RODO-2510 file (C-alpha; in nm, 4 decimals, decimal comma):
residues 465
     n   res          X          Y          Z
     1     m    -1,6753     3,5117     0,4769
     2     r    -1,6162     3,7683     0,1902
     3     v    -1,8201     3,7310    -0,1153
     4     p    -1,7552     3,9453    -0,3885
     5     g    -2,0562     3,9856    -0,6267
     6     l    -2,2817     3,8894    -0,3490
     7     t    -2,6320     4,1636    -0,3516
     8     l    -2,9052     4,1970    -0,1933
     9     d    -3,1681     4,1644    -0,4668
    10     f    -2,9711     3,8098    -0,5177
    11     i    -2,9899     3,7167    -0,1631
    12     l    -3,3619     3,7718    -0,1482
    13     k    -3,4412     3,5978    -0,4937
    14     a    -3,2807     3,2785    -0,4143
    15     t    -3,4455     3,2224    -0,0449
    16     g    -3,7767     3,3749    -0,0830
    17     g    -3,7055     3,5934     0,1770
    18     k    -3,8730     3,9248     0,2652
    19     l    -3,6634     4,2633     0,3625
    20     a    -3,7574     4,5058     0,6554
    21     g    -3,5270     4,8101     0,6708
    22     n    -3,3438     4,9896     0,4388
    23     r    -3,1483     4,8835     0,1876
    24     k    -2,7386     4,7975     0,2582
    25     k    -2,4713     4,7223     0,0650
    26     i    -2,3618     4,3595     0,1184
    27     t    -1,9912     4,2323     0,1297
    28     g    -2,0208     3,8226     0,2571
    29     l    -2,2139     3,6366     0,4859
    30     s    -2,1560     3,5186     0,8660
    31     i    -2,3138     3,2310     1,0760
    32     d    -2,0758     3,3513     1,3595
    33     s    -2,1529     3,6813     1,5119
    34     r    -1,8558     3,6499     1,6912
    35     t    -1,6271     3,7217     1,3688
    36     i    -1,8281     3,8848     1,1406
    37     k    -1,7486     4,2066     0,9258
    38     k    -1,8650     4,4988     0,8572
    39     g    -2,1373     4,4304     0,5584
    40     e    -2,2082     4,0954     0,6038
    41     v    -2,5201     3,9361     0,6243
    42     f    -2,5381     3,6846     0,9411
    43     f    -2,7419     3,3850     0,9026
    44     a    -2,9420     3,2686     1,2359
    45     l    -2,9273     2,9359     1,2438
    46     k    -3,0259     2,6869     1,4810
    47     g    -2,8181     2,3653     1,6171
    48     e    -2,8699     2,1089     1,8847
    49     h    -2,7036     2,3259     2,1512
    50     y    -2,7692     2,7336     2,0094
    51     d    -2,9790     2,9027     1,8458
    52     g    -2,8475     3,2245     1,6317
    53     h    -3,1503     3,4382     1,6625
    54     s    -2,9881     3,4914     2,0168
    55     f    -2,7052     3,6670     1,8490
    56     c    -2,9276     3,8665     1,5632
    57     k    -2,8579     4,2319     1,8012
    58     e    -2,4941     4,1082     1,8517
    59     a    -2,4407     4,0313     1,4804
    60     l    -2,5664     4,4291     1,4088
    61     s    -2,3565     4,5771     1,6755
    62     r    -2,0883     4,4691     1,4839
    63     g    -2,1355     4,5673     1,1680
    64     a    -2,3581     4,3498     0,9642
    65     s    -2,5493     4,5102     0,7106
    66     c    -2,8839     4,2821     0,8243
    67     v    -2,9785     3,9291     0,9553
    68     v    -3,1737     3,6647     0,8154
    69     v    -3,4320     3,4995     1,0602
    70     e    -3,6951     3,3149     1,0960
    71     k    -3,9050     3,5247     1,3868
    72     p    -3,7907     3,8956     1,3938
    73     s    -3,8464     3,8648     1,7831
    74     e    -3,7079     4,1911     1,9267
    75     l    -3,5979     4,3581     1,5944
    76     r    -3,8025     4,6210     1,4101
    77     k    -3,5338     4,6633     1,1013
    78     d    -3,2275     4,5140     0,9166
    79     f    -3,3871     4,2031     0,9182
    80     i    -3,4918     3,9297     0,6179
    81     k    -3,7514     3,6655     0,6892
    82     v    -3,7744     3,3548     0,5654
    83     k    -3,9564     3,0575     0,6870
    84     d    -3,6124     2,8386     0,7735
    85     t    -3,2552     2,9262     0,7832
    86     l    -3,0499     2,6823     0,6793
    87     n    -3,2760     2,5792     0,3907
    88     a    -3,2720     2,9275     0,3083
    89     l    -2,8584     2,9201     0,3296
    90     g    -2,8400     2,6148     0,0789
    91     n    -3,0626     2,7743    -0,1547
    92     l    -2,8550     3,0664    -0,1736
    93     a    -2,5633     2,8706    -0,2370
    94     r    -2,7325     2,6895    -0,4796
    95     k    -2,8284     2,9833    -0,6772
    96     w    -2,4545     3,0967    -0,6602
    97     r    -2,2963     2,8003    -0,7903
    98     q    -2,5431     2,8076    -1,0764
    99     r    -2,4259     3,1598    -1,1372
   100     f    -2,0663     3,0006    -1,2763
   101     n    -1,9926     2,7285    -1,5570
   102     v    -1,7934     2,5497    -1,3074
   103     k    -1,7012     2,1604    -1,3113
   104     c    -1,7979     2,0389    -0,9799
   105     v    -1,7105     1,6948    -0,8129
   106     a    -1,8322     1,5472    -0,5306
   107     i    -1,6944     1,3311    -0,2701
   108     t    -1,8664     1,1372     0,0107
   109     g    -1,8012     0,7991     0,1826
   110     t    -1,7058     0,6350     0,5451
   111     s    -1,3783     0,7506     0,5293
   112     g    -1,1128     0,8800     0,3273
   113     k    -1,3481     1,1744     0,1751
   114     t    -1,0744     1,4353     0,3053
   115     t    -0,7943     1,2924     0,1992
   116     a    -0,9464     1,2198    -0,1871
   117     r    -1,0458     1,5553    -0,1653
   118     r    -0,7281     1,6903    -0,1134
   119     i    -0,5446     1,4516    -0,3390
   120     i    -0,7543     1,5602    -0,6172
   121     y    -0,7000     1,9422    -0,5367
   122     r    -0,3232     1,9243    -0,5306
   123     l    -0,3251     1,6853    -0,8749
   124     l    -0,5183     1,9451    -1,0581
   125     k    -0,4685     2,3181    -0,9305
   126     d    -0,1231     2,3856    -1,1300
   127     r    -0,3691     2,3232    -1,4419
   128     y    -0,7084     2,4461    -1,3108
   129     k    -0,8446     2,7442    -1,1511
   130     c    -0,9982     2,5025    -0,8879
   131     c    -1,1541     2,5579    -0,5285
   132     e    -1,2149     2,2567    -0,2410
   133     s    -1,4208     2,2332     0,1014
   134     m    -1,2532     2,4981     0,3309
   135     k    -1,1289     2,2700     0,6430
   136     n    -1,4146     2,0185     0,7486
   137     y    -1,7417     2,2208     0,5886
   138     n    -1,8551     1,9709     0,4384
   139     n    -2,2857     1,9376     0,5933
   140     l    -2,5561     2,1533     0,5516
   141     v    -2,4221     2,4290     0,6928
   142     g    -2,0318     2,4032     0,5772
   143     l    -2,1084     2,2842     0,2269
   144     p    -2,2855     2,6140     0,1185
   145     l    -2,0155     2,8108     0,2531
   146     s    -1,7429     2,6298     0,0808
   147     i    -1,9205     2,6637    -0,2348
   148     f    -1,9389     3,0684    -0,1929
   149     q    -1,5355     3,0385    -0,2743
   150     i    -1,6611     2,9849    -0,6038
   151     n    -1,6089     3,3092    -0,9119
   152     k    -1,6078     3,3968    -1,2293
   153     e    -1,2814     3,2356    -1,2467
   154     t    -1,3008     2,8991    -1,0856
   155     e    -1,3125     2,6199    -1,3217
   156     v    -1,3143     2,3253    -1,1064
   157     a    -1,5012     2,2975    -0,7328
   158     i    -1,4052     1,9759    -0,5303
   159     l    -1,6670     2,0066    -0,3052
   160     e    -1,6708     1,7115    -0,0153
   161     l    -2,0465     1,5682     0,1171
   162     a    -2,0694     1,4654     0,4901
   163     m    -2,3936     1,3352     0,6080
   164     n    -2,5194     1,1353     0,9695
   165     k    -2,8695     1,0901     0,8577
   166     p    -3,0615     1,0163     0,5339
   167     g    -3,1291     1,2343     0,3043
   168     e    -2,8866     1,4363     0,3937
   169     i    -2,6684     1,3870     0,0447
   170     k    -2,9605     1,4321    -0,1587
   171     r    -2,9846     1,7768    -0,0246
   172     l    -2,6416     1,8146    -0,0607
   173     s    -2,5793     1,7362    -0,4240
   174     i    -2,8618     1,9850    -0,5143
   175     i    -2,7066     2,2383    -0,3884
   176     a    -2,3375     2,1556    -0,5226
   177     e    -2,4740     2,0378    -0,8697
   178     p    -2,1681     1,7825    -0,9257
   179     q    -2,0909     1,6594    -1,2142
   180     v    -1,8704     1,4045    -1,1105
   181     g    -1,9767     1,1913    -0,7970
   182     v    -1,7023     1,0087    -0,5782
   183     i    -1,8081     0,7544    -0,3607
   184     t    -1,4933     0,6208    -0,1430
   185     n    -1,6249     0,3030     0,0603
   186     i    -1,9281     0,2032     0,2921
   187     g    -1,8280     0,1513     0,6390
   188     r    -1,9306     0,1092     0,9918
   189     g    -1,9936     0,5006     1,0583
   190     h    -2,2774     0,7260     1,1810
   191     l    -2,4200     0,4084     1,2485
   192     q    -2,6163     0,5890     1,5713
   193     f    -2,8228     0,7775     1,3337
   194     l    -2,8409     0,5247     1,0378
   195     g    -2,8645     0,1807     1,2052
   196     s    -2,7019     0,0080     1,0082
   197     v    -2,4123    -0,0265     0,7141
   198     q    -2,6931    -0,1054     0,4289
   199     n    -2,8808     0,2396     0,5658
   200     v    -2,5274     0,4167     0,5218
   201     a    -2,4852     0,2482     0,1640
   202     n    -2,8512     0,3491     0,1020
   203     a    -2,7715     0,6909     0,2481
   204     k    -2,4797     0,7430     0,0189
   205     s    -2,6066     0,6454    -0,2810
   206     e    -2,8600     0,9514    -0,2270
   207     l    -2,5373     1,0878    -0,4996
   208     l    -2,5522     0,8613    -0,7482
   209     r    -2,9222     0,8751    -0,7876
   210     y    -2,8195     1,2617    -0,8310
   211     l    -2,6244     1,1710    -1,1015
   212     k    -2,8049     1,2057    -1,5115
   213     k    -2,6802     1,0805    -1,8235
   214     g    -2,3274     1,2412    -1,8812
   215     d    -2,2464     1,2301    -1,5760
   216     v    -1,9668     1,0461    -1,4288
   217     a    -1,9733     0,8408    -1,0771
   218     i    -1,6440     0,7063    -0,9735
   219     l    -1,6455     0,3891    -0,7385
   220     n    -1,4386     0,1429    -0,5386
   221     s    -1,4813    -0,1465    -0,6944
   222     d    -1,3331    -0,3274    -0,3995
   223     d    -1,6501    -0,2504    -0,2073
   224     t    -1,9351    -0,4928    -0,2526
   225     y    -2,1983    -0,2179    -0,1486
   226     l    -2,1011     0,0142    -0,3745
   227     m    -2,0551    -0,2454    -0,6399
   228     k    -2,4458    -0,3642    -0,6231
   229     m    -2,5741     0,0218    -0,5965
   230     r    -2,3996     0,0829    -0,9141
   231     g    -2,6971     0,0188    -1,1297
   232     r    -2,8434     0,2861    -0,9296
   233     t    -2,6721     0,5776    -1,1537
   234     k    -2,7669     0,6966    -1,5343
   235     a    -2,4064     0,8116    -1,5054
   236     e    -2,1039     0,6873    -1,6367
   237     v    -1,9358     0,4645    -1,4100
   238     i    -1,5692     0,4492    -1,3823
   239     t    -1,3835     0,1811    -1,1203
   240     y    -1,0983     0,1530    -0,9196
   241     g    -0,9504    -0,0910    -0,7268
   242     i    -0,6792    -0,3092    -0,6128
   243     v    -0,8520    -0,6945    -0,5726
   244     n    -1,1196    -0,7032    -0,8056
   245     p    -1,1139    -0,5885    -1,1715
   246     s    -1,1029    -0,1992    -1,2339
   247     d    -1,0760     0,0648    -1,4471
   248     f    -0,8115     0,2153    -1,2912
   249     r    -0,6216    -0,1418    -1,0918
   250     a    -0,3703    -0,0872    -0,8713
   251     g    -0,1047    -0,4001    -0,8211
   252     d     0,3138    -0,4875    -0,7920
   253     i     0,2480    -0,3013    -0,4134
   254     k     0,4589    -0,2151    -0,1672
   255     t     0,4375    -0,0442     0,1351
   256     g     0,6130     0,1196     0,3685
   257     s     0,6499     0,3634     0,7047
   258     r     0,6705     0,6654     0,4735
   259     g     0,4885     0,5903     0,1658
   260     s     0,3822     0,3179    -0,0902
   261     s     0,4669     0,2347    -0,4648
   262     f     0,2440     0,0731    -0,7233
   263     a     0,1558    -0,0036    -1,0518
   264     v    -0,1621     0,0979    -1,2682
   265     n    -0,3406    -0,1113    -1,5108
   266     g     0,0407    -0,2404    -1,5380
   267     e     0,2854     0,0938    -1,5785
   268     g     0,4806     0,1429    -1,2699
   269     s     0,6586     0,4022    -1,0974
   270     f     0,3407     0,5294    -0,9034
   271     y     0,4830     0,6711    -0,5681
   272     l     0,2735     0,7804    -0,2850
   273     p     0,4053     0,9324     0,0118
   274     l     0,1375     0,8506     0,2543
   275     p     0,1206     0,5631     0,4701
   276     g    -0,1206     0,2653     0,4219
   277     k    -0,2754     0,0686     0,1609
   278     f    -0,6111     0,2659     0,2498
   279     n    -0,4894     0,6271     0,1010
   280     i    -0,3452     0,4020    -0,2307
   281     y    -0,7308     0,3640    -0,2650
   282     n    -0,7685     0,7670    -0,1927
   283     a    -0,4772     0,8077    -0,5022
   284     l    -0,6784     0,5754    -0,7467
   285     t    -0,9692     0,8160    -0,6767
   286     a    -0,7339     1,0838    -0,7919
   287     i    -0,5765     0,9214    -1,0881
   288     a    -0,8886     0,8492    -1,2130
   289     i    -1,0296     1,1693    -1,2258
   290     s    -0,7467     1,3439    -1,3000
   291     s    -0,7335     1,1256    -1,6483
   292     l    -1,0405     1,2290    -1,6811
   293     f    -0,9408     1,5913    -1,7179
   294     g    -0,6794     1,4538    -1,9312
   295     f    -0,3742     1,4325    -1,7234
   296     g    -0,1205     1,2067    -1,8780
   297     s     0,0372     0,9170    -1,6485
   298     k     0,3614     1,1131    -1,6366
   299     e     0,2054     1,4412    -1,4799
   300     i    -0,0042     1,2326    -1,2202
   301     k     0,3117     1,0585    -1,0973
   302     e     0,5018     1,4125    -1,0488
   303     r     0,2192     1,5368    -0,8743
   304     l     0,1848     1,2520    -0,6321
   305     r     0,5274     1,2018    -0,5442
   306     s     0,4571     1,6212    -0,4115
   307     l     0,2109     1,5208    -0,1691
   308     r     0,2620     1,5579     0,2084
   309     p    -0,0066     1,4005     0,4413
   310     e    -0,2483     1,6055     0,6068
   311     p    -0,2995     1,7179     0,9666
   312     l    -0,4537     1,4330     1,2068
   313     r    -0,4896     1,2525     0,9422
   314     l    -0,2124     0,9347     1,0372
   315     n     0,0445     1,1950     1,0030
   316     r     0,3510     1,0405     1,0846
   317     i     0,6348     1,3070     1,3032
   318     t     0,9697     1,1415     1,3918
   319     i     1,1438     1,3918     1,6299
   320     e     1,4455     1,2946     1,8251
   321     g     1,3941     0,8980     1,7622
   322     v     1,0606     0,9013     1,8364
   323     t     0,8083     0,8118     1,5456
   324     v     0,4155     0,9625     1,6718
   325     y     0,1329     0,8447     1,4190
   326     n    -0,1105     1,1461     1,4612
   327     d    -0,4552     1,0541     1,3694
   328     s    -0,6610     1,1867     1,6103
   329     y    -0,9014     1,3223     1,3558
   330     n    -1,1665     1,0696     1,3403
   331     a    -1,2642     0,6787     1,3937
   332     n    -1,4365     0,4171     1,3255
   333     p    -1,4121     0,0484     1,3385
   334     d    -1,2770    -0,0241     0,9984
   335     s    -0,9996     0,2999     1,0211
   336     m    -0,9063     0,1709     1,3653
   337     a    -0,8079    -0,1307     1,2002
   338     a    -0,6217     0,0212     0,8711
   339     a    -0,4288     0,2242     1,1663
   340     l    -0,3277     0,0086     1,3666
   341     s    -0,2144    -0,2492     1,0663
   342     v    -0,0253     0,0477     0,9303
   343     v     0,1766     0,1243     1,2949
   344     s     0,2477    -0,2405     1,3876
   345     q     0,4270    -0,2698     1,0886
   346     e     0,6627     0,0195     1,2137
   347     e     1,0420    -0,0614     1,3739
   348     g     1,0701     0,0489     1,7403
   349     k     1,1651    -0,0528     2,0224
   350     r     0,8205    -0,0164     2,1557
   351     k     0,4892     0,0066     1,9541
   352     i     0,2199     0,2278     2,1955
   353     a    -0,1218     0,2790     2,1163
   354     c    -0,2893     0,5357     2,2665
   355     l    -0,6759     0,4802     2,1101
   356     g    -0,9751     0,7215     2,2143
   357     d    -1,3289     0,6140     2,2035
   358     m    -1,5107     0,5471     1,8470
   359     l    -1,8552     0,7507     1,8755
   360     e    -2,1626     0,7588     1,6903
   361     l    -2,1732     0,3845     1,6703
   362     g    -2,5242     0,3333     1,7762
   363     k    -2,6297    -0,0158     1,9277
   364     r    -2,3610    -0,2339     1,8296
   365     r    -2,0704     0,0419     2,0234
   366     v    -1,9567    -0,1729     2,2608
   367     e    -1,9289    -0,4984     2,0509
   368     f    -1,7158    -0,2303     1,7839
   369     h    -1,4562    -0,1709     2,0862
   370     r    -1,4815    -0,5230     2,1543
   371     e    -1,3369    -0,5469     1,8415
   372     v    -1,0437    -0,3206     1,8503
   373     g    -0,9103    -0,4974     2,1168
   374     r    -0,9425    -0,8396     1,9823
   375     r    -0,7143    -0,6817     1,6679
   376     l    -0,4629    -0,4833     1,9140
   377     h    -0,3865    -0,8618     2,1241
   378     r    -0,2501    -0,9447     1,7625
   379     y    -0,0996    -0,6313     1,6327
   380     g     0,1959    -0,6535     1,8600
   381     f     0,2230    -0,3072     2,0653
   382     d     0,3715    -0,3177     2,3760
   383     v     0,1357    -0,0402     2,5745
   384     i    -0,1859     0,0435     2,5539
   385     f    -0,3279     0,3777     2,6730
   386     l    -0,6885     0,4325     2,6359
   387     y    -0,9420     0,7176     2,6516
   388     g    -1,3167     0,7388     2,7331
   389     s    -1,6020     0,5519     2,8714
   390     l    -1,6508     0,3758     2,6030
   391     s    -1,2799     0,2487     2,5601
   392     i    -1,3145     0,0245     2,8644
   393     h    -1,4730    -0,2369     2,6489
   394     i    -1,1037    -0,2485     2,4401
   395     l    -0,9125    -0,2901     2,7550
   396     r    -1,1756    -0,6283     2,8708
   397     s    -1,1419    -0,7579     2,5473
   398     l    -0,7601    -0,7350     2,5901
   399     r    -0,7405    -0,8670     2,9215
   400     k    -0,9780    -1,1587     2,8018
   401     n    -0,7539    -1,2491     2,5064
   402     g    -0,4470    -1,2151     2,7221
   403     f    -0,2969    -0,9507     2,6586
   404     k     0,0502    -0,9583     2,7767
   405     g     0,1639    -0,5846     2,8034
   406     k     0,1062    -0,2922     2,9814
   407     v    -0,2579    -0,1544     2,9580
   408     e    -0,4088     0,1445     3,1306
   409     h    -0,7662     0,2805     3,0897
   410     f    -0,8209     0,6719     3,1967
   411     m    -1,1293     0,9079     3,1943
   412     d    -0,8959     1,2448     3,2394
   413     r    -0,7410     1,3228     2,9710
   414     e    -0,4516     1,5851     3,1763
   415     k    -0,3614     1,2380     3,3642
   416     l    -0,3532     1,0543     3,0294
   417     t    -0,1189     1,3391     2,8834
   418     r     0,1023     1,3653     3,1694
   419     k     0,1596     0,9470     3,2012
   420     l     0,2034     0,9125     2,8246
   421     t     0,4906     1,2120     2,7924
   422     r     0,6878     1,0270     3,1103
   423     l     0,6660     0,7182     2,9337
   424     i     0,7691     0,8168     2,6344
   425     r     1,1489     0,7161     2,5164
   426     k     1,3696     0,7449     2,2207
   427     g     1,2822     0,4434     1,9743
   428     d     0,9131     0,4401     2,0725
   429     v     0,6947     0,4196     1,7959
   430     i     0,3123     0,5649     1,9213
   431     l    -0,0333     0,5983     1,7187
   432     i    -0,2907     0,8501     1,8704
   433     k    -0,6439     0,7783     1,7196
   434     g    -0,9741     0,8559     1,8247
   435     s    -1,2903     1,0237     1,7214
   436     h    -1,2437     1,3828     1,7402
   437     n    -1,4596     1,4717     2,0042
   438     n    -1,2238     1,2963     2,2376
   439     r    -0,9200     1,5547     2,1316
   440     l    -0,6461     1,3666     2,1314
   441     d    -0,5405     1,5847     1,8818
   442     i    -0,4070     1,8019     2,2320
   443     v    -0,2273     1,4505     2,3735
   444     a    -0,0682     1,4597     2,0491
   445     d     0,0266     1,8389     2,0395
   446     a     0,1416     1,8221     2,4220
   447     l     0,3625     1,5235     2,3615
   448     i     0,5582     1,6219     2,0566
   449     k     0,5669     1,9440     2,2395
   450     n     0,7484     1,7615     2,5494
   451     i     0,9372     1,5850     2,3388
   452     k     1,0908     1,9140     2,1807
   453     a     1,1645     2,0654     2,5181
   454     n     1,3423     1,7920     2,6766
   455     s     1,5317     1,7823     2,3550
   456     s     1,6417     2,1371     2,3795
   457     a     1,6946     2,0879     2,7590
   458     t     1,9710     1,8376     2,7476
   459     k     2,1194     1,9978     2,4104
   460     a     2,1579     2,3335     2,6623
   461     q     2,3371     2,1049     2,9499
   462     r     2,5309     1,9409     2,6978
   463     h     2,6488     2,2843     2,5710
   464     k     2,6893     2,4068     2,9264
   465     g     2,9042     2,0903     3,0087
***
């Protein structure tokens, strides 16, 4: 990525690295040798299934000014040697962030991070020069890349922090140096690495511990774990919620398939064009932050109305009489329950659920999939397609609880797609949801493409007739 103003001296000082070879002009940085551009510095990062050191020669041949490495191996020049390339990337991003007088908002939580971040960005961007996390760049590799968007014109940076191990939120906070910290909720995600919801809460609270006096922490008052940990921060705490008393409390809620209307602290006429009660919580987060940045309720209402759903996050599409909810970005037991609840309220001839495995849930993964089966039994779905090795436990739970509708289990995504596209007809409502590694977004895309193709063929046939 291009980073105007980044220099070799800055990189050497920030990383503590030692240069071997001639000094060259720097145009930016990269972690991918396949897309690197001339003049960029290549960071040779190590992952579970790859080692960037294997691609240093390729990066240099493609025009990299130099490579940042832990071990030079066969390289004789054009490299910067550091102790740890990932740590060096984080240190460089931190020093870059410190160059600019930027207000930083950091958002974490088990679910809702991206939606909350996008709403906040859209509410603030027309008044302030803002940047936000790119795509899903929110971990120890992605957050630094997002930070390098900051420049001398940036006034507000809205950054997402994600983790699956203790200590990662602390490290991300040190890199980002936020003055405003948001925790959306504590739920049953990443249990494979963290073991329990309490451990998830402890890991997320690292953001609160980082914040200092004069900073602001914005917390969901309806989340028991968050309210227990509010004393762990020196920052001012601002709360939002629906059930419990809060600084920003939603009431008079009316939900529909296309969005919700609600009041905040008794003032009505807030409309959010995103489905689901859980999205009201995301909106309240943004309302609290917008108020902190000097917005009045009239301006907030206008900006909320202009929002549009994010791709792969309960994105509702109606095409040729078929309603598709594409929620294939991720899944855990709580987000699965929320999505099922929203879709169950839709009007349609048939309700169809296409669900994939929920991943990274640890020792209780079987139990959590059985729980989904019990919930499905109550939501009134007519047809259920299941995908993945863990979702077999949803099937067994459905049968145990006397599910009367059609249910099929698949281990072949293409076979699932073919059966689903043949099954769908006008008037159907379908939810497609699973952890991202299931790649049910491919199924959703194929389904929508097929519906469009059939519609075009039908119209063409009518025209001929």
